[in-house]
N, C-alpha and C positions, 0 to 999 in steps of 0.2 A: 504494500500500500504506500502511495506517495505521502510524504510528510507534508503537513499544512505549512505553507510558507508564511513567514512573518511579514507584517505590514512594512513596506519599504519606508525608510526614513526620509528619502527624497520626495519631492512633490509628485503626485500621481500615484498609481499603483492600486492595490486592493483596498476597498472600503471595509471588508471583513475577510477573514481567512477563507479562500475558496476551498471546496471539497478536494479538488485535485487539479493539477495542471502539468502539462508536458511541454509548455513553451517556456522560453527563457524570460526572465523578468524584464529584460529590455524590450522584448516584443510586445509585452502587455502593459505598457505604461505610456501615459500622455500627460502633459502638464498644462496649467493655465486655468482661466476662469471663464464662465459663460453665463448669460442670463437664463432665467427659468421660465420658458414659455411653451416649448413643444416637447412631446415625447414620441419616440419612434418605436415601433414594434416589428421586429424582424424574425422571420422563421425560415429555416433551411432544412431540406431533407435530401437524403441520398440513399438509394438502394440499388447497388449492383448485384446481380446474380453472377458470381465472379469466377475468376480464374485461380484464385488462391485464398487461403485463410490466414489471417495475420495473428489471430489469437487474442486480440484485445477485447475489452468489455466495458460496460458502464462501471464507473468507480464503485467498489463495494461499500464505500463509506456512506452512500445514500441509504443502504439497507441497514447499516449498523449505527447510524446517528442516534443519539439519545435526544428525544424531543419531548416537549411538554404537551403536544397535541394528542390527547388520549381519546378513547371512545372508538366505536366501530366505524371503519371507513365505509364509503359508499360501496355497496355490493358490486363486485367486479363485472357481473353480467349486466347490471343496470347501467354502469358506467359505459360498458361496451355498446349497449343498446343506444344510449344517448349519443355516443360518438359516431355510431353508424348512421343515425338519423341526421346528424350534422354533416357527415360525409356526403350523403346523397343530396341534401339540401344545397350544399355548396357546389357539388359537382354539376347539378342542373343549371346553376347560375353561370358557372364557368363555360360549360359546353354550349349554352345558348348564345354566347358571344362569338364562339368560333366552332360551329357545329361540325365542320369537316377537318378540324385540326386535332393533333394529339393533345391530350390532357393528362397531366400527371401531377399529383400533389400528395403531401403527407397530412391527412386529417389529424393524426395524433400530434404532430408537431404544431399545427395551427391551434388545435383545441388546448393543448398544454400551455402554449404561449398566452392565449387569451385568458385561460383560467389563472395563470400566473399574474397577468395584468389586473384581474379582478380582485386580487388581494388588496389592492390600494383603492378600489372603487367603492363608492357609497351611493345609497339611494337608487334613483332610476338608472343611473349609469351602471351600477352593479347588476341590477335586475335585467337590463337589456343584454349585457354580455353573457350572463349565464343562461338566460332564456334563448338567446341566439345560438348557444351551444346545445340547445334542446334539452335542458334540464327543467324539471318541474319543481319550482321552488316551494310550492305548497307542500309537496311530499318530501323534498330533500333540501335541508338548509345548506347555505353556502359553506359552512364549516365542515359538513359531512362531505361535500363535493371536493374540497381541498384535501381532506384526508384520503379520499378515493384516488386522487391523482398522486398523492405521496405513495400510496400502496401500489399503484400502477408502476411508478418509477422503480420501486423496490423490486417488483416482480420482473421487470425488464432487466434489472441489474444482475440477476443471478448468473454466476460464472458458467460458461459452457465452452467446451473444446470444439463444438460443432458450429458455433455461431459467433460472429463479431457484431455486437450491437452496442451503440453508444447514443445516449440521449442526455441532453443537458440544457441548462439555462444560464444566462449571464445578463448582468445589468451594467451598462456603461453610463456613468453619472457625472454630471458637471461637478467640479470641485466646490462650486458655490452652493450646491444643493444639499441640504441637510435632511437625511432620511429619518423618519420616525423609527424608534427602536423596535417597536412591534413589527413594522413592515420588514425591517432587516432580519429580525429573528424568524418571522414566518417564511420569508423568501428562502432562507437557508434551510430551515427545518422541513418545510413542505415541498419545496421545489429544488432543493440542493443547488441554489443559484450561486454563481460566482459574481463578484462585483468589481468594477475597475473605474478609477477616477479618470476623467477624460476632459480634454480641452476642446470643446466644440467650436470655439472661436477660430481655432486652426482646423478648418474643416478637412483639409487634405490629410493631416495627421490623425484626426479622429476616424476618418473613413479607413485609413490604413490599419489602425488599431483594431477596429471591428472586423474588417475583412480578413486580416491576418488570423484573428481568433477563429473565425468560422472556417477559413481554409485549413487551418491546423486541425480543427476538430473533425473535419470531414475528409481528411487525408488528401487535400488538394483538389477535391472534386467540385466543391462549391466556391466559386471565386466572385469577387466584386458584388457581394450581396447588396451592399448599400452604396449609393452614388448620390451626389448633389445634396449633402446634408444641409438642412436649414441652419443658418447661423444662430437662430433662436432655440435650437434644440437643447434641452436640458437633460434628457435621458433617453437611452435606447435599450430596449429589452430584446434579447436574442434567444431563440430556441433552436436547437439543431437535433437531427436524428441521423444516424449513420449505421447502415446495415450491410454486412457482407455475409453471404451464405452460399453453400454449394448444394447442388442437386443431390438428393438421395440416390436417384438413378440418373447418372450423367448422360448427356448426349454424346454420341461418338462423332468427333470432328471429321472423321473420314466420310461420314454420311451426309455432311452438309453440302448442299448443292444450290445452284442458282435456280430460282423459281419466280413465277409471276404472282404478285400480290394485287388483288382487285380493289383499288382505292375507291372506285365507283363503277357504275355500269359501263362507262366509256373510257375509264382511265386505269391503266395497269402500270406497275413499276416492278423492276427486277430486284429481288432481295436474296440474301443468303438464307436458305431455309434449312433449319436443323431437323433431324429425323430421329425419333425414338421408336425403335422397332420391338415388337413382341413384348409389350409391357402391360402389367396389370395396374390400373390407376382408378381412383374414385371418379365416377362418371355419372352424369344424369342428363337425360334428354327431356327438356321441358317442352312438351307439345303445345301447351296453352300459350306460351310466350314465343314459341318457335325459335328456341336457342339450345345450344349444347354447352354443358358445364363440365369442366375437367379440373381436377385438383392435382397439382404436382408438389410433392413434398421435398423439403430440404432435408439435409442430413440431421438437422436439429429437430425435425418433425414439425417445425413451423412450415407454412405452406403458401403457395401461390395459387389463386383461383383464377381460371381463365373462362370467360363467358363469350361464346361465339354465336351471335345472332345469325339467323338465316339471311340470305341476300335480301337487302331492302328492309330488314326488320330492326335495325339498330335504334332508330328513334322510338319505336313502339316499346322496346325493352327499356330504354332510358326513361321513358315517361312513367313507368310503373315501379321504378326503383324505390324500395322502402326497406326498412330493417327486416320486415317480415319476408320480403322477397329473398334477401340474402340468407336469412335463417331457413327458409323453405328449401332453397337450393342445397345448402350444406346438409340438412337433415335427409335429403333425398339421394345424396351421393351413395353409390354402391360400387364395389370393386368390379371392374369390367376389363376383359382382355382386349387390348388395342393392338392391332397388327402394325399400324403405322400412325404415329402422331407427329404432325408437321407443325413446327413453331418457328417463326422468323427470328433470326438473330438481329438485335437492334439496340440502339442507344437513343433515348429521347430525353428532353429536358424541358423545363418550363420556368417562367418568371412571371409572377402575378403581383400587382399592386392591389391589395385587398381592401384598402380604404374606400374604394369605389364600389365594392361588391358586398361587404359586410352590412352596410345600411339596408340592403335588400333582404337581409335576414333579421332585421329589427335592431341592429347595433348601430345607433346613430349618435347619441349624445356625446359619446367619448371623443368624437371627432369635432366637436363644436365648443364654443366658449361657455356652453352650459354643462360641460363635463365636470363631474365630481370625482376627482382622484385624490381627495384629501387624506385618504388612508396612507398615502406615500410620504407626504411632507407635512400634513396638518393644515395645509392651505389649499384653496381651490384655484390653483394657478397653473395647472397642467392640463393639456389636451393631447390626444394622439394625432400626429400629423401624417404618419406613414406606417403602413403594414405591408411589408414585402415578404414574398415567399418564393423560394427557388427549390427546384427538385431536379435530380438527375437519376435516371433509371437505365441500367445496362443489363441486358439479358444475353448471355453467351453460353457456350459449352464450358465445361470445367477443364482447366489445365492446358488450354490451347491458345496460341496467339491468333488474332483474327486472320492474318495473311495465310496461315497454314490450314485454315478451316474451310476454305472455299474451293470447290472444284466442280467437275462435271459428274453427273450421276446417270448411270444407265440402269433403267428399271428392268428387272428380270420377271418373267412370268412366274407367278407363285405356284408352288406345287401343293399348297394347302387345300384341304377339303372344306367345302362350305363357304358361306359368304364372309368376306373380310370386313373388319371394322376399321375404318380410317377416319381420323379427325384432322382436318387441315385448316390451320389458322391462316388462310390465304386471303382474308378480307378483314375489314375493321372488327376489332374485338375489345372487350373490357378485361381488365385485370385487377387483381387485389392481392396484396401481401398481408397475410394474417398472422398474428401472434398466437402460438399454441397455448401459452400459459394464461393470457388475458382475454383472448378472443377479439382483441381490438384490431381494427384496420390500420396497419402501419402506413400503407401506400394504396392509393386508388387511382386508376387512370383508364384512358382509352387510347389504343393504338389505331389511328386512322391511316397512318402512312409510316411504315418502319424506317423509311429513308428520310423522313422529315426530322431535322435536328431539334 
């Protein structure tokens, strides 16, 4: 376990001891003063299905911290259900803006960041944030929700040789901003947050500080998360999630071949198509919604769920996405022998400014001068100016460089008896990365075009 660093004696540095850090002190320091007007909320996610396992994990100190917040946390299934409802609500807003584009985001990262922000919210501002996350505050008080997120972070922090998963929070705070003791204690105890003093008057240095932090925590995959910081920024909250996993049954790179992907009725693109032959996987054919659902497991037994609507049925499937839909699919999965499962090899990414989208989910006041974030400083002098979310998703074979995984494939006539079962993801499909322990959606997206960056 990393030792907790001491607060630097020079200006800048940590406002309280962070749970862990792997960056040098010089990389995580900025100096100066700034006015107290705006607050930024940044979230970053990364999920490569990767070529190697690095053996890292979320710091175990999250699970072992002694905290004063006692009592039962929000039931994990109820938390997962709320997060699923939030996932689909947000997804429908995102996809409506770009219906024919790739969509990828981490609902877990966004919901954790907003829940973290709500620690300092009061009144209607607090209610809007938590109800926007699809929590019923009549049934579940905010204190129970925060304990639920703490329990979620603890569950995700469990060591595993099969999975690298890192989730964390950080606050970058103007030196002139004095945080309330309760907010500092709750941020650390419930969300294991690190905090760094930052000079937002030197916007270039502040951006570098924040972007270097995120780049470091996501192993270089998420870069330039924040740009053009407002000179009036007083605080920036950051959440990140980083996942690396390998398939339980890997694809054979020698079977990868060039194939056509039907982006639309009239447009096709050539993609590297991976092929899994003679495999038994959880499978469900939903005749009502006209789609096929397949679950591929990682070595850790976490899983990726792939939903393949029939040609022309994507919008109809998207329209009925609800927590019950996902629950029904998962409960209906049965082991099925698949002769050939074709899945494109791809890398997609996204960048969203959510301050324009969250108001559509009812989260409005926090972005206005009516915001009440007095739980952070004791004063009603903060409002959120920016919510940025970036995600990168890579799906590949295990243990193979991309250049060595593409070739020509000659199909042989099969000598098998009886009808063959083939599932080919050669048209737009939905995907989800699910946590085995918490049942939460770590990532959700749509692949409309595997060649689209």
